[in-house]
C-alpha positions as CSV (number, residue, x, y, z in Angstrom):
1,M,-0.8,-103.5,-74.8
2,H,1.0,-100.7,-76.1
3,I,0.2,-99.6,-79.9
4,Q,1.7,-97.1,-80.5
5,D,2.2,-95.0,-83.9
6,S,5.2,-94.4,-85.8
7,R,6.5,-93.1,-88.7
8,W,6.5,-95.8,-91.8
9,S,9.0,-94.1,-94.3
10,S,8.3,-95.1,-97.7
11,A,12.0,-94.8,-98.4
12,S,13.1,-97.0,-95.8
13,A,13.9,-100.8,-97.1
14,I,13.0,-104.0,-95.2
15,A,16.5,-105.2,-94.0
16,T,17.2,-108.8,-94.5
17,G,19.2,-111.7,-93.7
18,G,20.2,-112.3,-97.1
19,A,22.5,-109.2,-96.8
20,V,24.0,-110.3,-93.8
21,G,24.8,-113.3,-95.3
22,A,27.1,-111.8,-98.2
23,A,29.9,-114.2,-99.1
24,V,33.1,-112.5,-98.5
25,S,35.9,-112.4,-101.8
26,T,39.3,-114.2,-101.1
27,G,40.9,-112.0,-103.9
28,R,40.5,-114.9,-106.1
29,G,37.4,-114.4,-107.6
30,D,36.1,-117.4,-105.5
31,T,33.5,-116.0,-103.4
32,S,32.0,-119.2,-101.6
33,R,34.2,-118.9,-98.5
34,T,33.2,-117.1,-96.0
35,T,34.4,-115.9,-92.5
36,P,33.7,-116.0,-89.1
37,L,32.3,-112.6,-88.9
38,R,29.2,-113.8,-91.3
39,V,28.4,-116.2,-88.6
40,D,28.5,-113.8,-86.1
41,A,26.8,-111.3,-88.0
42,Q,23.7,-113.8,-88.4
43,R,23.8,-114.3,-84.8
44,N,23.6,-110.6,-84.1
45,L,20.4,-110.4,-86.5
46,E,18.9,-113.0,-84.6
47,H,19.5,-111.5,-81.1
48,V,18.3,-108.0,-82.9
49,L,15.2,-109.4,-84.0
50,R,14.7,-111.5,-80.9
51,A,15.1,-108.3,-78.2
52,A,13.3,-106.5,-80.8
53,R,9.8,-108.7,-80.4
54,E,10.3,-108.7,-76.3
55,V,11.0,-104.9,-76.1
56,F,8.3,-103.8,-78.5
57,G,5.7,-105.8,-76.9
58,E,6.6,-104.6,-73.5
59,L,6.9,-101.1,-74.0
60,G,5.0,-100.4,-77.4
61,Y,6.6,-99.6,-80.7
62,G,8.0,-95.9,-78.9
63,A,10.5,-98.1,-77.3
64,P,13.9,-96.5,-77.9
65,M,16.4,-98.7,-80.3
66,E,19.1,-98.6,-77.3
67,D,16.4,-100.2,-75.4
68,V,16.7,-102.9,-78.3
69,A,20.6,-103.3,-78.4
70,R,20.8,-103.8,-74.4
71,R,18.1,-106.5,-74.4
72,A,20.2,-108.0,-77.7
73,R,23.7,-107.4,-75.8
74,V,25.1,-105.9,-78.5
75,G,26.2,-102.1,-79.2
76,V,23.6,-99.6,-80.4
77,G,25.7,-99.0,-83.7
78,T,24.9,-103.3,-84.5
79,V,21.3,-102.6,-84.8
80,Y,21.8,-99.3,-87.0
81,R,24.1,-101.9,-89.2
82,R,21.3,-103.9,-89.7
83,F,18.4,-101.5,-89.5
84,P,19.5,-98.1,-90.8
85,S,16.3,-96.3,-88.7
86,K,13.9,-97.4,-86.3
87,D,11.3,-97.1,-88.7
88,V,12.8,-100.1,-90.8
89,L,13.1,-102.1,-87.6
90,V,9.3,-101.5,-86.6
91,R,8.2,-102.4,-90.0
92,R,10.3,-106.1,-90.0
93,I,8.4,-106.7,-86.7
94,A,5.0,-105.5,-87.7
95,E,5.1,-107.7,-90.9
96,E,6.4,-110.6,-89.3
97,E,3.6,-110.4,-86.5
98,T,0.8,-109.4,-89.1
99,S,1.9,-112.4,-91.1
100,R,1.9,-114.9,-88.5
101,L,-2.2,-113.3,-87.1
102,T,-3.0,-114.2,-90.6
103,D,-1.6,-117.6,-90.6
104,Q,-3.4,-118.2,-87.8
105,A,-6.5,-117.0,-88.8
106,R,-6.1,-119.2,-92.0
107,A,-5.3,-122.4,-90.0
108,A,-8.6,-121.7,-88.1
109,L,-10.6,-121.3,-90.7
110,G,-9.5,-124.1,-93.1
111,Q,-9.1,-126.8,-89.9
112,E,-12.6,-125.7,-87.6
113,D,-15.9,-126.8,-89.2
114,E,-18.0,-124.9,-86.7
115,P,-18.2,-121.0,-87.2
116,W,-17.9,-120.2,-83.6
117,S,-15.0,-122.9,-83.0
118,A,-13.1,-121.6,-85.5
119,L,-13.0,-117.7,-84.6
120,S,-12.4,-118.8,-81.0
121,R,-9.3,-120.7,-81.7
122,F,-8.1,-118.3,-83.6
123,L,-8.4,-115.9,-80.8
124,R,-6.8,-118.5,-78.1
125,T,-4.1,-119.3,-80.8
126,S,-3.0,-115.4,-81.6
127,V,-3.4,-114.5,-77.6
128,A,-1.2,-117.6,-76.3
129,S,1.0,-116.6,-79.0
130,G,1.3,-113.0,-77.9
131,A,1.1,-111.4,-81.1
132,G,-1.9,-108.8,-80.1
133,R,1.4,-107.1,-78.2
134,L,2.9,-106.6,-81.3
135,L,-0.3,-105.6,-83.7
136,P,0.6,-102.9,-86.1
137,P,-1.2,-99.8,-85.7
138,Q,-2.6,-99.6,-89.2
139,V,-4.4,-102.9,-88.6
140,L,-6.6,-101.1,-86.3
141,R,-6.9,-97.9,-87.9
142,V,-10.8,-98.7,-88.9
143,G,-13.4,-96.4,-89.1
144,V,-17.2,-96.1,-90.4
145,A,-17.5,-94.3,-93.4
146,E,-21.0,-92.5,-93.4
147,E,-23.8,-93.0,-95.9
148,G,-22.8,-90.7,-98.7
149,D,-19.0,-90.6,-98.6
150,A,-17.2,-91.5,-101.3
151,E,-14.4,-94.0,-100.5
152,P,-12.5,-96.4,-103.1
153,E,-13.5,-99.7,-103.4
154,E,-10.4,-101.1,-101.9
155,T,-10.4,-99.3,-98.9
156,R,-13.0,-101.1,-97.8
157,V,-12.5,-104.1,-95.4
158,P,-13.3,-106.9,-96.8
159,Q,-16.7,-109.3,-95.7
160,Q,-17.5,-106.0,-93.5
161,R,-19.3,-104.1,-95.8
162,T,-22.0,-103.3,-93.3
163,Q,-22.3,-102.5,-90.4
164,P,-25.7,-102.2,-88.0
165,G,-27.6,-98.7,-88.0
166,G,-25.9,-98.0,-91.5
167,G,-22.3,-97.1,-92.7
168,E,-19.6,-99.1,-93.8
169,L,-16.6,-100.3,-92.1
170,R,-13.1,-99.4,-94.0
171,L,-9.5,-98.6,-93.9
172,V,-8.5,-95.6,-92.5
173,P,-5.8,-94.5,-95.2
174,E,-2.3,-93.3,-94.3
175,Q,0.9,-92.8,-95.8
176,P,2.0,-94.7,-97.4
177,A,-1.2,-96.8,-97.9
178,A,0.1,-98.9,-100.4
179,E,3.0,-101.0,-98.9
180,D,2.1,-100.4,-95.4
181,D,-1.3,-101.9,-95.9
182,A,-0.9,-105.2,-98.2
183,G,-0.4,-107.2,-95.1
184,A,-2.8,-105.5,-92.9
185,A,-5.4,-106.0,-95.6
186,A,-4.8,-109.9,-96.1
187,L,-4.9,-110.1,-92.5
188,L,-8.4,-107.8,-92.5
189,D,-9.9,-110.1,-95.1
190,V,-9.5,-113.6,-93.4
191,V,-10.7,-112.6,-90.1
192,G,-13.6,-110.4,-91.9
193,Q,-14.5,-114.4,-92.9
194,L,-13.8,-115.9,-89.6
195,V,-16.4,-112.8,-88.2
196,E,-19.2,-113.1,-91.3
197,R,-19.6,-117.7,-90.7
198,A,-19.7,-116.7,-86.9
199,R,-22.6,-113.6,-87.3
200,A,-24.0,-115.8,-90.2
201,A,-24.2,-119.0,-87.7
202,G,-25.9,-116.5,-85.1
203,E,-23.0,-117.3,-82.6
204,L,-21.4,-114.0,-83.2
205,R,-23.4,-110.5,-82.1
206,A,-24.1,-108.4,-85.0
207,D,-22.7,-105.5,-83.9
208,V,-18.8,-107.1,-83.6
209,S,-16.8,-105.9,-86.3
210,V,-13.4,-107.3,-87.5
211,S,-11.7,-104.6,-85.5
212,D,-13.4,-105.6,-82.4
213,V,-12.1,-108.9,-82.8
214,L,-8.3,-107.5,-83.3
215,L,-9.0,-105.5,-80.5
216,V,-9.9,-108.3,-78.3
217,I,-6.3,-109.9,-79.2
218,A,-4.4,-106.6,-78.3
219,T,-6.0,-106.4,-75.0
220,A,-6.0,-109.8,-73.8
221,A,-2.6,-110.4,-74.3
222,P,-1.2,-108.2,-71.3
223,S,2.7,-107.8,-70.5
224,L,3.5,-109.4,-66.9
225,P,7.2,-109.9,-65.5
226,D,6.3,-113.6,-64.7
227,P,5.2,-115.8,-67.4
228,A,2.9,-118.3,-65.6
229,Q,0.9,-114.9,-64.0
230,Q,1.0,-113.7,-67.7
231,A,-0.6,-116.8,-69.4
232,A,-3.1,-116.8,-66.7
233,A,-4.3,-113.3,-66.7
234,S,-4.7,-113.7,-70.7
235,A,-6.7,-116.8,-70.5
236,R,-9.0,-115.7,-68.0
237,L,-9.2,-112.5,-70.0
238,L,-10.0,-113.9,-73.2
239,D,-12.8,-116.2,-71.8
240,I,-14.6,-112.9,-70.6
241,L,-14.2,-111.1,-73.9
242,L,-15.8,-114.1,-75.5
243,E,-18.6,-114.4,-73.6
244,G,-19.1,-110.8,-74.6
245,L,-18.9,-111.5,-78.2
246,R,-21.3,-114.5,-78.3
247,S,-24.9,-113.8,-79.6
248,R,-27.4,-114.3,-76.8
249,P,-31.2,-115.0,-77.4
250,A,-33.6,-112.5,-77.5
């Protein structure tokens, strides 16, 4: 698992498929007709996104755009036409993965009555999907605020107000905070609910935090060349990590 920082440019707009699917004018005021180029462009966009997930999942977000283009079997110019900078592509992939993890956490929270079953289901689903290899850097940017440190309420991780021994778990701000942390905050909130429920039931170690749970997802998602070996290794490692998370009678 490679989690590497990237420059999250506030000036970069997220590229979407809508721009690719724009209608082509026929010159008679009719914009409903399209050309085969539109289909090719949409296909290229899908190839680029799929390749980016694979490359970044294997090599981290530091992998060059040339590797993405090579995996997508398109020219690097095609990649840059869809995503004017690497920051834009990285943010697109990171946002999609954050959203996917959030959906998985919500599903576990809503469909499992037992707190430990809900938490373990979320971890198993997330690891099996490979989402841990694409966790964006900001969801792991958490730290402990010492007593007396002044921090805005909105930077604190929901459901994780206190840590054993004092202090509060909070997001470590980075620029630009508002845009980049919106999806991360939603993920931290719902995972925080899973953690709080399991802790309150006495099934989760008292010192386990939201960031620990996310690190489990990242750690248990190794990138191996053989899919069967990768799945087996992930399942085995996750079993070991889950045992480490569980509360034990004194």
